[in-house]
C-alpha positions in Angstrom: -75.6 -81.0 -34.6 -78.5 -81.5 -37.0 -78.1 -83.4 -40.2 -80.1 -85.0 -43.0 -79.0 -88.4 -44.3 -80.2 -89.1 -47.9 -80.1 -91.8 -50.6 -78.5 -94.3 -48.2 -77.6 -97.9 -48.8 -77.0 -100.4 -46.0 -74.8 -103.1 -47.4 -74.0 -105.8 -44.9 -71.6 -108.8 -44.8 -71.3 -111.4 -42.0 -67.9 -111.5 -40.4 -66.6 -113.6 -37.5 -66.2 -111.4 -34.3 -62.7 -112.8 -33.7 -61.6 -111.3 -37.1 -63.0 -107.8 -36.1 -61.8 -107.9 -32.5 -58.5 -106.0 -33.3 -60.5 -103.1 -34.7 -62.1 -102.0 -31.4 -60.8 -101.4 -27.9 -60.9 -104.3 -25.5 -63.6 -102.7 -23.3 -66.0 -102.5 -26.4 -68.1 -105.6 -27.0 -68.7 -106.7 -30.7 -72.2 -107.8 -30.9 -73.3 -110.9 -32.7 -76.6 -111.9 -34.4 -77.6 -115.1 -36.1 -74.3 -116.6 -35.0 -72.0 -113.9 -36.5 -71.0 -110.3 -36.2 -71.7 -107.9 -39.1 -69.8 -105.3 -41.2 -71.8 -102.5 -42.8 -70.6 -100.4 -45.8 -73.0 -97.3 -46.0 -72.8 -94.8 -48.9 -75.1 -91.8 -48.6 -75.4 -88.1 -49.0 -75.2 -85.6 -46.0 -77.3 -82.4 -46.2 -78.2 -79.5 -43.9 -75.2 -80.3 -41.6 -74.8 -77.5 -39.1 -74.7 -76.8 -35.3 -78.1 -76.0 -33.9 -79.6 -73.5 -34.1 -77.3 -72.1 -37.0 -78.5 -72.2 -40.6 -76.9 -74.6 -43.1 -74.0 -73.0 -45.0 -74.0 -73.5 -48.8 -70.9 -75.4 -49.9 -70.1 -76.7 -46.5 -73.3 -78.4 -45.2 -73.8 -80.9 -48.0 -71.5 -83.6 -49.2 -71.1 -87.3 -50.0 -70.0 -89.7 -47.2 -69.1 -93.4 -47.0 -68.9 -95.3 -43.8 -67.4 -98.6 -42.7 -69.1 -99.7 -39.5 -69.4 -102.4 -36.8 -72.1 -103.1 -34.3 -71.0 -102.9 -30.7 -72.2 -102.2 -27.1 -70.7 -100.6 -24.0 -72.3 -101.0 -20.7 -75.2 -102.9 -22.3 -76.1 -100.0 -24.7 -76.0 -100.9 -28.4 -74.3 -98.6 -30.9 -72.1 -98.2 -33.9 -68.4 -98.3 -34.1 -66.9 -96.5 -37.2 -63.8 -98.2 -38.6 -63.5 -95.5 -41.2 -65.5 -92.6 -42.6 -64.8 -91.0 -46.0 -66.2 -87.6 -46.9 -66.0 -85.2 -49.8 -65.7 -82.1 -47.5 -62.2 -81.2 -46.1 -63.9 -79.2 -43.5 -66.1 -82.0 -42.4 -63.1 -84.3 -42.1 -61.2 -81.8 -40.0 -64.2 -81.0 -37.8 -65.1 -84.7 -37.1 -61.5 -85.6 -36.3 -61.0 -82.6 -34.1 -64.3 -82.6 -32.2 -65.7 -86.2 -32.5 -62.3 -88.2 -32.6 -63.6 -90.1 -35.6 -61.4 -91.7 -38.3 -62.5 -89.5 -41.2 -60.6 -89.4 -44.5 -60.9 -86.9 -47.4 -62.0 -88.5 -50.6 -63.0 -87.7 -54.2 -66.7 -88.6 -54.2 -69.8 -88.3 -56.3 -73.4 -89.4 -55.5 -75.8 -88.9 -58.6 -79.4 -89.7 -58.8 -80.9 -91.2 -62.0 -84.5 -92.2 -62.1 -84.7 -93.2 -58.5 -81.4 -95.0 -58.6 -78.1 -93.7 -57.1 -74.8 -93.9 -58.9 -72.0 -93.6 -56.3 -68.2 -93.2 -56.6 -65.6 -92.7 -53.8 -61.8 -92.8 -53.9 -59.8 -91.8 -50.8 -57.2 -89.1 -51.2 -54.3 -90.8 -49.4 -51.1 -92.6 -50.1 -51.0 -96.4 -49.9 -53.4 -99.0 -51.0 -56.4 -97.8 -53.1 -59.5 -97.3 -50.9 -62.5 -97.0 -53.2 -66.2 -97.8 -53.8 -68.0 -97.7 -57.0 -71.5 -98.8 -57.8 -75.1 -98.1 -58.2 -78.2 -99.0 -56.0 -81.8 -98.3 -55.6 -85.0 -99.5 -53.8 -87.0 -102.5 -54.8 -90.0 -102.4 -52.4 -92.3 -100.1 -50.6 -91.2 -98.3 -47.5 -91.6 -100.2 -44.2 -90.4 -100.1 -40.6 -88.2 -103.0 -39.5 -89.7 -105.1 -36.8 -88.1 -105.5 -33.4 -86.3 -108.8 -33.2 -85.3 -108.9 -36.9 -81.8 -108.7 -38.3 -82.7 -105.5 -40.1 -83.8 -103.8 -36.8 -80.6 -105.1 -35.1 -78.4 -103.5 -37.8 -80.2 -100.2 -38.4 -82.0 -99.1 -35.3 -79.1 -97.8 -33.3 -79.0 -94.5 -31.6 -75.5 -93.8 -30.6 -72.0 -94.0 -31.8 -68.9 -94.9 -29.8 -65.4 -93.6 -30.3 -62.1 -93.3 -28.5 -60.1 -90.2 -27.7 -56.3 -89.8 -27.6 -56.2 -90.6 -23.9 -57.9 -93.9 -24.5 -61.3 -92.9 -23.0 -64.4 -94.4 -24.6 -66.9 -91.7 -25.7 -70.5 -91.8 -26.8 -72.6 -89.4 -28.9 -76.3 -90.1 -28.7 -78.3 -89.8 -32.0 -81.9 -89.0 -32.2 -84.1 -89.6 -35.3 -87.4 -91.3 -36.4 -87.2 -95.0 -37.1 -85.6 -95.8 -40.4 -88.0 -95.8 -43.4 -86.4 -98.8 -45.0 -86.9 -100.5 -48.4 -85.4 -103.6 -49.8 -82.7 -102.8 -52.2 -80.7 -104.0 -55.2 -77.0 -102.9 -55.8 -74.4 -103.4 -58.5 -71.1 -103.0 -56.7 -68.2 -102.6 -59.3 -65.5 -101.9 -56.8 -65.3 -102.2 -53.0 -61.9 -101.9 -51.3 -63.2 -99.7 -48.4 -62.2 -102.4 -45.8 -58.9 -103.4 -47.3 -56.9 -100.8 -45.4 -58.1 -102.3 -42.0 -57.7 -105.9 -43.2 -61.4 -106.5 -43.9 -61.7 -108.0 -47.3 -65.4 -107.9 -48.0 -65.7 -110.7 -50.7 -68.6 -111.2 -52.9 -72.1 -109.7 -52.8 -73.5 -108.3 -49.6 -75.7 -110.8 -47.7 -78.3 -108.0 -46.9 -79.2 -104.7 -48.7 -81.5 -101.9 -47.5 -82.2 -98.5 -48.9 -83.5 -95.4 -47.2 -84.4 -92.2 -49.0 -84.1 -89.7 -46.1 -83.9 -89.4 -42.3 -83.4 -86.2 -40.3 -81.0 -86.4 -37.4 -79.9 -84.7 -34.2 -76.4 -85.6 -33.0 -75.6 -84.7 -29.3 -72.2 -83.9 -28.0 -69.8 -86.6 -27.0 -69.8 -87.8 -23.4 -67.2 -90.0 -21.6 -68.6 -93.4 -20.7 -65.4 -95.3 -19.8 -61.8 -94.6 -19.1 
């Protein structure tokens, strides 16, 4: 798959690893940094989503997406574990669940740019507790690459995702892109219940914020790594 990730906010909260342990399989290690594990909420826009070498399809290949993610490793290789993913595209939700075994949900979403700032809204289309995110965000610095050894590098420079299929096997999809062009960010978060359904109440303001305008990505097929 090839994709373009745009107008992206990394919002991070520290959370004890013991609190997150029930959210991942026992064979997946939750990584810690600066004495804690971390939870990321990542609103952004997808564009140009298609299988290589097919062209992007209007009305299908671009949509808003919102991720709730943890930072893990399997066999010593760092990656991302998605607790949930909300998307405005019914087709993307179906395809990701069917072919990537990822916990996608359909949501009513809008991502609107205004003078360099992004106004973002998401509300999951599902019964039960309200799962929603509303706010606005934008960059506050020039673009820079994160330095190896820093917390920003630990949280963003990850080049695979892990998931689990119905048999219980752990799978990995490698992800290739240039290093993140990061900027310091400011965000006004009006509502954030994206973690409530999984028992992650993200209280208060994020401890760390970064913005990235665009990165172009290649996602490789899933491969079994364990089980």
